C-alpha atoms as a printed R data frame, in Angstrom:
    type eleno elety resid chain resno       x       y       z
1   ATOM     1    CA   MET     A     1 -11.496  28.879   7.021
2   ATOM     2    CA   THR     A     2  -8.797  26.171   7.433
3   ATOM     3    CA   GLN     A     3  -7.220  28.050  10.269
4   ATOM     4    CA   SER     A     4 -10.365  27.394  12.429
5   ATOM     5    CA   LEU     A     5 -10.355  23.595  11.964
6   ATOM     6    CA   HIS     A     6  -8.982  21.497  14.815
7   ATOM     7    CA   LEU     A     7  -7.887  18.118  13.928
8   ATOM     8    CA   VAL     A     8  -6.665  14.717  15.243
9   ATOM     9    CA   PHE     A     9  -4.630  12.829  12.866
10  ATOM    10    CA   CYS     A    10  -4.356   8.970  12.985
11  ATOM    11    CA   GLY     A    11  -1.805   7.320  10.870
12  ATOM    12    CA   THR     A    12   1.185   5.072  10.849
13  ATOM    13    CA   PRO     A    13   3.062   4.294   7.511
14  ATOM    14    CA   GLN     A    14   5.038   6.531   5.097
15  ATOM    15    CA   PHE     A    15   1.888   6.849   2.809
16  ATOM    16    CA   ALA     A    16   0.375   9.000   5.601
17  ATOM    17    CA   VAL     A    17   3.210  11.386   6.055
18  ATOM    18    CA   PRO     A    18   2.635  13.783   3.176
19  ATOM    19    CA   THR     A    19  -1.051  14.294   4.513
20  ATOM    20    CA   LEU     A    20   0.159  15.118   8.014
21  ATOM    21    CA   GLN     A    21   2.818  17.422   6.572
22  ATOM    22    CA   ASN     A    22   0.390  19.245   4.265
23  ATOM    23    CA   LEU     A    23  -2.215  19.769   6.998
24  ATOM    24    CA   ALA     A    24   0.432  21.253   9.332
25  ATOM    25    CA   ALA     A    25   1.751  23.517   6.555
26  ATOM    26    CA   THR     A    26  -1.509  24.838   5.369
27  ATOM    27    CA   GLY     A    27  -2.700  26.190   8.754
28  ATOM    28    CA   PHE     A    28  -4.864  23.525  10.181
29  ATOM    29    CA   HIS     A    29  -4.543  22.855  14.013
30  ATOM    30    CA   VAL     A    30  -3.255  19.217  14.481
31  ATOM    31    CA   ARG     A    31  -3.963  18.934  18.095
32  ATOM    32    CA   LEU     A    32  -2.798  15.307  18.493
33  ATOM    33    CA   VAL     A    33  -1.156  12.605  16.342
34  ATOM    34    CA   VAL     A    34  -2.183   9.031  17.060
35  ATOM    35    CA   THR     A    35   0.116   6.348  15.685
36  ATOM    36    CA   GLN     A    36   0.936   2.672  16.350
37  ATOM    37    CA   PRO     A    37   3.451   1.867  19.188
38  ATOM    38    CA   ASP     A    38   7.105   1.530  18.290
39  ATOM    39    CA   ARG     A    39   7.896  -1.901  16.967
40  ATOM    40    CA   PRO     A    40  11.073  -4.110  17.123
41  ATOM    41    CA   LYS     A    41  12.850  -4.179  13.810
42  ATOM    42    CA   GLY     A    42  16.006  -5.681  12.420
43  ATOM    43    CA   ARG     A    43  18.444  -8.219  13.745
44  ATOM    44    CA   GLY     A    44  18.841  -6.349  17.049
45  ATOM    45    CA   LEU     A    45  15.060  -6.005  17.397
46  ATOM    46    CA   GLU     A    46  15.457  -2.427  18.327
47  ATOM    47    CA   LEU     A    47  12.275  -0.390  18.723
48  ATOM    48    CA   VAL     A    48  11.566   1.751  15.776
49  ATOM    49    CA   ALA     A    49   9.109   4.662  15.573
50  ATOM    50    CA   SER     A    50   6.585   4.596  12.730
51  ATOM    51    CA   PRO     A    51   7.203   7.175   9.936
52  ATOM    52    CA   VAL     A    52   4.188   9.279  11.042
53  ATOM    53    CA   LYS     A    53   5.665   9.504  14.641
54  ATOM    54    CA   GLU     A    54   9.084  10.543  13.155
55  ATOM    55    CA   ALA     A    55   7.233  13.351  11.108
56  ATOM    56    CA   ALA     A    56   5.144  14.470  13.963
57  ATOM    57    CA   LEU     A    57   8.086  14.872  16.231
58  ATOM    58    CA   ARG     A    58   9.937  16.911  13.514
59  ATOM    59    CA   LEU     A    59   6.762  19.107  13.394
60  ATOM    60    CA   ASN     A    60   6.595  19.574  17.019
61  ATOM    61    CA   LEU     A    61   3.127  17.985  17.250
62  ATOM    62    CA   PRO     A    62   2.023  16.045  20.298
63  ATOM    63    CA   VAL     A    63   1.992  12.198  19.870
64  ATOM    64    CA   THR     A    64   0.166   9.326  21.544
65  ATOM    65    CA   GLN     A    65   0.787   5.598  20.762
66  ATOM    66    CA   PRO     A    66  -2.075   3.592  22.561
67  ATOM    67    CA   ASP     A    67  -1.818  -0.172  22.431
68  ATOM    68    CA   ARG     A    68  -5.548  -0.530  21.973
69  ATOM    69    CA   ILE     A    69  -8.314   2.099  21.355
70  ATOM    70    CA   LYS     A    70 -11.812   0.387  21.436
71  ATOM    71    CA   ALA     A    71 -12.009   0.029  25.171
72  ATOM    72    CA   ASN     A    72  -9.468   2.588  26.183
73  ATOM    73    CA   GLU     A    73 -11.222   5.032  28.505
74  ATOM    74    CA   GLU     A    74  -8.191   7.333  28.951
75  ATOM    75    CA   PHE     A    75  -7.662   7.706  25.341
76  ATOM    76    CA   ARG     A    76 -11.466   8.109  24.791
77  ATOM    77    CA   ALA     A    77 -11.485  11.056  27.417
78  ATOM    78    CA   ARG     A    78  -8.524  12.749  25.831
79  ATOM    79    CA   LEU     A    79 -10.044  12.842  22.372
80  ATOM    80    CA   VAL     A    80 -13.394  14.195  23.856
81  ATOM    81    CA   ALA     A    81 -11.597  16.930  25.708
82  ATOM    82    CA   LEU     A    82  -9.779  18.005  22.494
83  ATOM    83    CA   LYS     A    83 -13.195  18.569  20.751
84  ATOM    84    CA   PRO     A    84 -11.737  18.066  17.227
85  ATOM    85    CA   ASP     A    85 -13.810  19.377  14.277
86  ATOM    86    CA   ALA     A    86 -12.616  16.272  12.216
87  ATOM    87    CA   ILE     A    87 -10.398  13.165  12.885
88  ATOM    88    CA   VAL     A    88  -8.143  12.461   9.797
89  ATOM    89    CA   VAL     A    89  -7.275   8.710   9.315
90  ATOM    90    CA   VAL     A    90  -4.539   7.599   6.867
91  ATOM    91    CA   GLY     A    91  -3.419   4.041   7.121
92  ATOM    92    CA   TYR     A    92  -3.615   3.957  10.948
93  ATOM    93    CA   GLY     A    93  -4.051   0.198  10.972
94  ATOM    94    CA   ARG     A    94  -6.632  -0.166  13.572
95  ATOM    95    CA   ILE     A    95 -10.432  -0.308  13.295
96  ATOM    96    CA   ILE     A    96 -11.982   2.877  14.345
97  ATOM    97    CA   PRO     A    97 -14.658   2.290  17.046
98  ATOM    98    CA   GLN     A    98 -18.191   3.776  16.896
99  ATOM    99    CA   TRP     A    99 -17.499   6.229  19.915
100 ATOM   100    CA   MET     A   100 -14.506   7.699  17.823
101 ATOM   101    CA   LEU     A   101 -16.653   7.989  14.764
102 ATOM   102    CA   ASP     A   102 -19.080   9.989  16.884
103 ATOM   103    CA   ILE     A   103 -16.872  12.557  18.315
104 ATOM   104    CA   PRO     A   104 -16.296  15.219  15.539
105 ATOM   105    CA   PRO     A   105 -18.959  17.113  13.788
106 ATOM   106    CA   LEU     A   106 -17.274  16.757  10.335
107 ATOM   107    CA   GLY     A   107 -16.577  12.994  10.915
108 ATOM   108    CA   ASN     A   108 -13.640  10.754  10.613
109 ATOM   109    CA   ILE     A   109 -12.107  11.521   7.183
110 ATOM   110    CA   ASN     A   110 -10.103   8.717   5.579
111 ATOM   111    CA   LEU     A   111  -7.709   8.862   2.673
112 ATOM   112    CA   HIS     A   112  -7.815   5.620   0.740
113 ATOM   113    CA   GLY     A   113  -5.343   4.496  -2.045
114 ATOM   114    CA   SER     A   114  -7.966   3.545  -4.728
115 ATOM   115    CA   LEU     A   115 -11.042   4.874  -6.638
116 ATOM   116    CA   LEU     A   116 -13.584   3.443  -4.210
117 ATOM   117    CA   PRO     A   117 -15.665   1.236  -4.297
118 ATOM   118    CA   LYS     A   118 -12.964  -0.531  -6.107
119 ATOM   119    CA   TYR     A   119 -10.192  -2.094  -4.011
120 ATOM   120    CA   ARG     A   120 -11.631  -1.912  -0.544
121 ATOM   121    CA   GLY     A   121  -9.221  -3.227   2.081
122 ATOM   122    CA   ALA     A   122  -5.622  -3.169   3.342
123 ATOM   123    CA   ALA     A   123  -3.610  -3.351   0.084
124 ATOM   124    CA   PRO     A   124  -5.439  -1.406  -2.627
125 ATOM   125    CA   ILE     A   125  -2.265  -0.023  -4.342
126 ATOM   126    CA   GLN     A   126  -0.640  -3.541  -4.563
127 ATOM   127    CA   TRP     A   127  -3.740  -5.350  -5.842
128 ATOM   128    CA   ALA     A   128  -4.434  -2.679  -8.463
129 ATOM   129    CA   ILE     A   129  -0.958  -3.201 -10.026
130 ATOM   130    CA   ALA     A   130  -1.103  -7.047  -9.427
131 ATOM   131    CA   ASN     A   131  -4.481  -7.140 -11.401
132 ATOM   132    CA   GLY     A   132  -3.173  -5.134 -14.281
133 ATOM   133    CA   GLU     A   133  -5.191  -1.980 -13.841
134 ATOM   134    CA   THR     A   134  -3.965   1.069 -15.934
135 ATOM   135    CA   ILE     A   135  -5.944   3.713 -13.849
136 ATOM   136    CA   THR     A   136  -6.278   3.984 -10.088
137 ATOM   137    CA   GLY     A   137  -6.464   6.947  -7.738
138 ATOM   138    CA   VAL     A   138  -7.296   8.226  -4.323
139 ATOM   139    CA   THR     A   139 -10.517   8.867  -2.455
140 ATOM   140    CA   THR     A   140 -11.359  10.892   0.630
141 ATOM   141    CA   MET     A   141 -14.345   9.479   2.513
142 ATOM   142    CA   ARG     A   142 -16.241   9.664   5.761
143 ATOM   143    CA   LEU     A   143 -15.686   6.521   7.589
144 ATOM   144    CA   ASP     A   144 -18.526   4.323   8.946
145 ATOM   145    CA   ALA     A   145 -18.575   0.956  10.732
146 ATOM   146    CA   GLY     A   146 -17.914  -0.924   7.521
147 ATOM   147    CA   LEU     A   147 -14.687  -1.904   5.683
148 ATOM   148    CA   ASP     A   148 -14.014   1.252   3.425
149 ATOM   149    CA   THR     A   149 -17.834   1.557   2.938
150 ATOM   150    CA   GLY     A   150 -18.339   5.195   3.846
151 ATOM   151    CA   ASN     A   151 -19.671   8.038   1.666
152 ATOM   152    CA   ILE     A   152 -17.132   9.277  -0.926
153 ATOM   153    CA   LEU     A   153 -16.073  12.917  -0.700
154 ATOM   154    CA   LEU     A   154 -13.556  13.669  -3.448
155 ATOM   155    CA   GLN     A   155 -11.626  11.447  -5.854
156 ATOM   156    CA   ARG     A   156  -8.635  11.851  -8.167
157 ATOM   157    CA   GLU     A   157  -7.482   9.409 -10.915
158 ATOM   158    CA   VAL     A   158  -4.048   8.616 -11.421
159 ATOM   159    CA   PRO     A   159  -2.572   6.548 -14.286
160 ATOM   160    CA   ILE     A   160  -0.457   3.386 -13.560
161 ATOM   161    CA   ALA     A   161   2.654   3.477 -15.641
162 ATOM   162    CA   PRO     A   162   3.913   0.184 -17.086
163 ATOM   163    CA   GLU     A   163   7.049   0.370 -15.059
164 ATOM   164    CA   ASP     A   164   5.228   1.345 -11.739
165 ATOM   165    CA   THR     A   165   5.797  -0.827  -8.662
166 ATOM   166    CA   ALA     A   166   3.684  -0.539  -5.451
167 ATOM   167    CA   GLU     A   167   6.379   1.459  -4.151
168 ATOM   168    CA   THR     A   168   6.653   4.028  -6.843
169 ATOM   169    CA   LEU     A   169   2.880   4.300  -7.301
170 ATOM   170    CA   ALA     A   170   2.369   4.724  -3.516
171 ATOM   171    CA   ARG     A   171   4.651   7.803  -3.410
172 ATOM   172    CA   ARG     A   172   2.581   9.570  -6.174
173 ATOM   173    CA   LEU     A   173  -0.794   8.584  -4.629
174 ATOM   174    CA   ALA     A   174   0.412   9.812  -1.116
175 ATOM   175    CA   ALA     A   175   1.392  13.240  -2.594
176 ATOM   176    CA   ILE     A   176  -1.924  13.572  -4.693
177 ATOM   177    CA   GLY     A   177  -4.003  12.388  -1.640
178 ATOM   178    CA   ALA     A   178  -2.255  14.901   0.711
179 ATOM   179    CA   ASP     A   179  -3.554  17.758  -1.572
180 ATOM   180    CA   LEU     A   180  -6.880  16.070  -1.820
181 ATOM   181    CA   MET     A   181  -7.239  16.063   1.968
182 ATOM   182    CA   VAL     A   182  -6.400  19.682   2.241
183 ATOM   183    CA   GLU     A   183  -9.118  20.377  -0.355
184 ATOM   184    CA   THR     A   184 -11.669  18.083   1.266
185 ATOM   185    CA   LEU     A   185 -11.844  19.395   4.856
186 ATOM   186    CA   PRO     A   186 -12.737  23.106   4.045
187 ATOM   187    CA   GLY     A   187 -15.217  21.857   1.407
188 ATOM   188    CA   LEU     A   188 -16.740  19.818   4.289
189 ATOM   189    CA   GLN     A   189 -16.774  22.651   6.544
190 ATOM   190    CA   ASN     A   190 -18.369  25.214   4.140
191 ATOM   191    CA   GLY     A   191 -20.770  22.672   2.580
192 ATOM   192    CA   THR     A   192 -19.491  22.756  -0.912
193 ATOM   193    CA   ILE     A   193 -18.786  18.992  -0.827
194 ATOM   194    CA   GLN     A   194 -21.783  16.596  -0.802
195 ATOM   195    CA   PRO     A   195 -20.994  13.120   0.473
196 ATOM   196    CA   ARG     A   196 -22.154  10.390  -1.924
197 ATOM   197    CA   PRO     A   197 -22.904   6.819  -1.134
198 ATOM   198    CA   GLN     A   198 -20.663   4.054  -2.738
199 ATOM   199    CA   ASP     A   199 -22.280   1.592  -5.145
200 ATOM   200    CA   ASN     A   200 -21.749  -1.583  -3.446
201 ATOM   201    CA   ALA     A   201 -22.448  -3.678  -6.411
202 ATOM   202    CA   GLN     A   202 -19.216  -2.273  -7.957
203 ATOM   203    CA   ALA     A   203 -17.075  -3.026  -4.914
204 ATOM   204    CA   THR     A   204 -13.911  -5.248  -5.172
205 ATOM   205    CA   LEU     A   205 -11.760  -6.276  -2.373
206 ATOM   206    CA   ALA     A   206  -7.934  -5.662  -1.717
207 ATOM   207    CA   PRO     A   207  -7.141  -8.130   1.086
208 ATOM   208    CA   ILE     A   208  -4.089  -7.957   3.257
209 ATOM   209    CA   LEU     A   209  -1.024  -9.589   1.512
210 ATOM   210    CA   LYS     A   210   0.234 -12.967   2.649
211 ATOM   211    CA   LYS     A   211   3.601 -14.521   2.256
212 ATOM   212    CA   GLU     A   212   1.836 -17.175   0.008
213 ATOM   213    CA   ASP     A   213   0.812 -14.387  -2.400
214 ATOM   214    CA   ALA     A   214   4.570 -14.341  -3.554
215 ATOM   215    CA   LEU     A   215   4.667 -17.879  -4.705
216 ATOM   216    CA   ILE     A   216   4.766 -17.703  -8.477
217 ATOM   217    CA   ASP     A   217   2.192 -19.787 -10.435
218 ATOM   218    CA   PHE     A   218   3.710 -20.441 -13.791
219 ATOM   219    CA   SER     A   219   0.387 -21.407 -15.190
220 ATOM   220    CA   ARG     A   220  -0.408 -17.594 -15.189
221 ATOM   221    CA   SER     A   221   0.669 -15.626 -18.269
222 ATOM   222    CA   ALA     A   222   3.972 -13.793 -18.261
223 ATOM   223    CA   VAL     A   223   1.938 -10.421 -18.002
224 ATOM   224    CA   GLU     A   224   0.051 -11.613 -15.047
225 ATOM   225    CA   ILE     A   225   3.191 -12.808 -13.251
226 ATOM   226    CA   PHE     A   226   5.062  -9.458 -14.269
227 ATOM   227    CA   ASN     A   227   2.026  -7.444 -12.819
228 ATOM   228    CA   ARG     A   228   2.184  -9.480  -9.540
229 ATOM   229    CA   LEU     A   229   5.892  -8.966  -9.255
230 ATOM   230    CA   ARG     A   230   5.426  -5.247  -9.577
231 ATOM   231    CA   GLY     A   231   2.498  -5.002  -7.178
232 ATOM   232    CA   PHE     A   232   3.944  -7.144  -4.398
233 ATOM   233    CA   GLN     A   233   7.007  -4.753  -3.967
234 ATOM   234    CA   PRO     A   234   8.703  -4.487  -1.462
235 ATOM   235    CA   TRP     A   235   6.697  -7.328   0.374
236 ATOM   236    CA   PRO     A   236   5.933 -10.178  -0.123
237 ATOM   237    CA   GLY     A   237   7.766 -10.121  -3.434
238 ATOM   238    CA   ALA     A   238   7.909 -13.068  -5.872
239 ATOM   239    CA   TYR     A   239   9.599 -16.281  -5.347
240 ATOM   240    CA   THR     A   240   9.734 -19.900  -6.708
241 ATOM   241    CA   LYS     A   241  12.033 -22.889  -6.248
242 ATOM   242    CA   PHE     A   242  15.225 -23.833  -7.787
243 ATOM   243    CA   ARG     A   243  17.069 -27.038  -7.031
244 ATOM   244    CA   GLY     A   244  15.104 -27.225  -3.639
245 ATOM   245    CA   LYS     A   245  15.920 -23.781  -2.519
246 ATOM   246    CA   ASN     A   246  13.839 -20.536  -2.559
247 ATOM   247    CA   LEU     A   247  14.610 -18.277  -5.504
248 ATOM   248    CA   GLN     A   248  13.553 -14.577  -5.361
249 ATOM   249    CA   ILE     A   249  12.706 -12.976  -8.599
250 ATOM   250    CA   LEU     A   250  13.724  -9.416  -8.051
251 ATOM   251    CA   ARG     A   251  13.267  -7.927 -11.575
252 ATOM   252    CA   ALA     A   252  11.714  -9.415 -14.739
253 ATOM   253    CA   ARG     A   253   9.788  -8.480 -17.843
254 ATOM   254    CA   PRO     A   254   7.590 -10.309 -20.493
255 ATOM   255    CA   ALA     A   255   9.676 -11.802 -23.186
256 ATOM   256    CA   PRO     A   256   8.770 -12.558 -26.877
257 ATOM   257    CA   GLU     A   257   9.955 -16.133 -26.835
258 ATOM   258    CA   ALA     A   258   7.634 -19.143 -26.310
259 ATOM   259    CA   ALA     A   259   8.911 -21.760 -23.725
260 ATOM   260    CA   PRO     A   260   7.380 -24.744 -22.029
261 ATOM   261    CA   ARG     A   261   5.636 -23.808 -18.786
262 ATOM   262    CA   ALA     A   262   8.104 -23.182 -15.754
263 ATOM   263    CA   GLU     A   263  11.104 -24.439 -17.927
264 ATOM   264    CA   LEU     A   264  14.278 -22.485 -17.872
265 ATOM   265    CA   GLY     A   265  15.885 -21.516 -21.239
266 ATOM   266    CA   THR     A   266  18.454 -19.116 -22.539
267 ATOM   267    CA   ALA     A   267  18.395 -16.714 -25.424
268 ATOM   268    CA   GLY     A   268  21.978 -15.644 -25.834
269 ATOM   269    CA   ASP     A   269  22.977 -14.366 -22.405
270 ATOM   270    CA   ARG     A   270  19.319 -13.872 -21.480
271 ATOM   271    CA   LEU     A   271  17.514 -16.183 -18.993
272 ATOM   272    CA   ILE     A   272  13.882 -17.004 -19.759
273 ATOM   273    CA   VAL     A   273  11.110 -19.022 -18.169
274 ATOM   274    CA   GLY     A   274   8.008 -20.362 -19.739
275 ATOM   275    CA   CYS     A   275   4.686 -19.229 -18.496
276 ATOM   276    CA   GLY     A   276   0.927 -19.981 -19.242
277 ATOM   277    CA   ASP     A   277  -0.679 -19.052 -22.501
278 ATOM   278    CA   ASN     A   278   2.544 -19.925 -24.391
279 ATOM   279    CA   THR     A   279   4.244 -16.853 -23.074
280 ATOM   280    CA   SER     A   280   7.565 -16.510 -21.223
281 ATOM   281    CA   LEU     A   281   9.355 -14.068 -18.752
282 ATOM   282    CA   GLU     A   282  12.829 -12.833 -18.920
283 ATOM   283    CA   LEU     A   283  14.584 -12.912 -15.486
284 ATOM   284    CA   LEU     A   284  16.761 -10.019 -14.966
285 ATOM   285    CA   ASP     A   285  17.695  -9.993 -11.236
286 ATOM   286    CA   LEU     A   286  17.464 -13.141  -8.825
287 ATOM   287    CA   GLN     A   287  18.487 -13.956  -5.391
288 ATOM   288    CA   LEU     A   288  18.900 -17.662  -4.362
289 ATOM   289    CA   GLU     A   289  18.183 -18.691  -0.825
290 ATOM   290    CA   GLY     A   290  21.289 -17.843   1.192
291 ATOM   291    CA   ARG     A   291  23.059 -15.869  -1.503
292 ATOM   292    CA   LYS     A   292  23.455 -12.286  -2.563
293 ATOM   293    CA   PRO     A   293  21.308 -10.814  -5.423
294 ATOM   294    CA   THR     A   294  22.702 -11.503  -8.834
295 ATOM   295    CA   SER     A   295  22.103 -10.637 -12.320
296 ATOM   296    CA   ALA     A   296  20.649 -13.179 -14.735
297 ATOM   297    CA   ARG     A   297  23.946 -13.413 -16.690
298 ATOM   298    CA   ASP     A   298  25.797 -14.163 -13.436
299 ATOM   299    CA   PHE     A   299  23.176 -16.658 -12.432
300 ATOM   300    CA   LEU     A   300  23.650 -18.426 -15.827
301 ATOM   301    CA   HIS     A   301  27.323 -18.617 -15.466
302 ATOM   302    CA   GLY     A   302  27.187 -19.582 -11.895
303 ATOM   303    CA   TYR     A   303  24.470 -22.412 -11.907
304 ATOM   304    CA   ARG     A   304  24.308 -23.416 -15.554
305 ATOM   305    CA   PRO     A   305  20.788 -24.552 -15.721
306 ATOM   306    CA   LYS     A   306  20.386 -28.047 -17.563
307 ATOM   307    CA   PRO     A   307  18.286 -28.384 -20.681
308 ATOM   308    CA   GLY     A   308  14.726 -28.858 -19.518
309 ATOM   309    CA   GLU     A   309  15.387 -27.803 -16.037
310 ATOM   310    CA   GLN     A   310  12.229 -26.274 -14.241
311 ATOM   311    CA   LEU     A   311  11.525 -23.710 -11.635
312 ATOM   312    CA   GLY     A   312   9.130 -24.591  -8.953
313 ATOM   313    CA   SER     A   313  10.723 -27.644  -7.457
């Protein structure tokens, strides 16, 4: 059955690559790959292709990179002419217009990195970790005009390990989601999958991350700060102020000691900082503005924090 399905694939980030690879490897006809235009990156601002474009070229699949899609008549005509059975959307990064939703008979099928209706939005993996969830998953859904509000097709639960970051969890979810998409499409085609509406009353949001989300609030408990540090990797990370300069916290973990809020302290050669609810965080790796990353031990020896010195100012 899969050999008869003709697809258009829309995606941009690394999270989407396993799905594209699985579809191509299992006999689906990927007629076109749609991805974001190349973007300037690095100090030289050289144009860099998206991970999906790079994967598509390795697979010898045709690629298009429209600057806009909503009112793009040339792009619209191309999709109409292809007559895809389904359009697969994984992290494309653009709102899919109604005309595009209307083209394929099986619909626009999206892979989302949460158990919808929880964590609708741009950063579901990051916010699930940041909020201390222990279970998340992936969902295939049929896109509609809303924000991740379409009917659910299939779901898979995935445990969040205590040491998981957004990077490690995203890799697992991407692989599981790729298999789920390969299962979803033939199920839609042969009628064995019955789409079910989401319970909007259970919906939560996972808004796009901002730089301000990285600023550590030491009124939060150590566990809350630790979860946000894990969730906001690799961006926006977690930072505070030390002696008027930005201090990135690269690695940390909850500690058993109690310490005054935001106050730096030592326990042997360990560096701890007080947090809310009479908890503390052990700082493991740090990077002061303008400096290279350093271990807590080297930081202690190099900067010798004064008794009672606080982070955040």
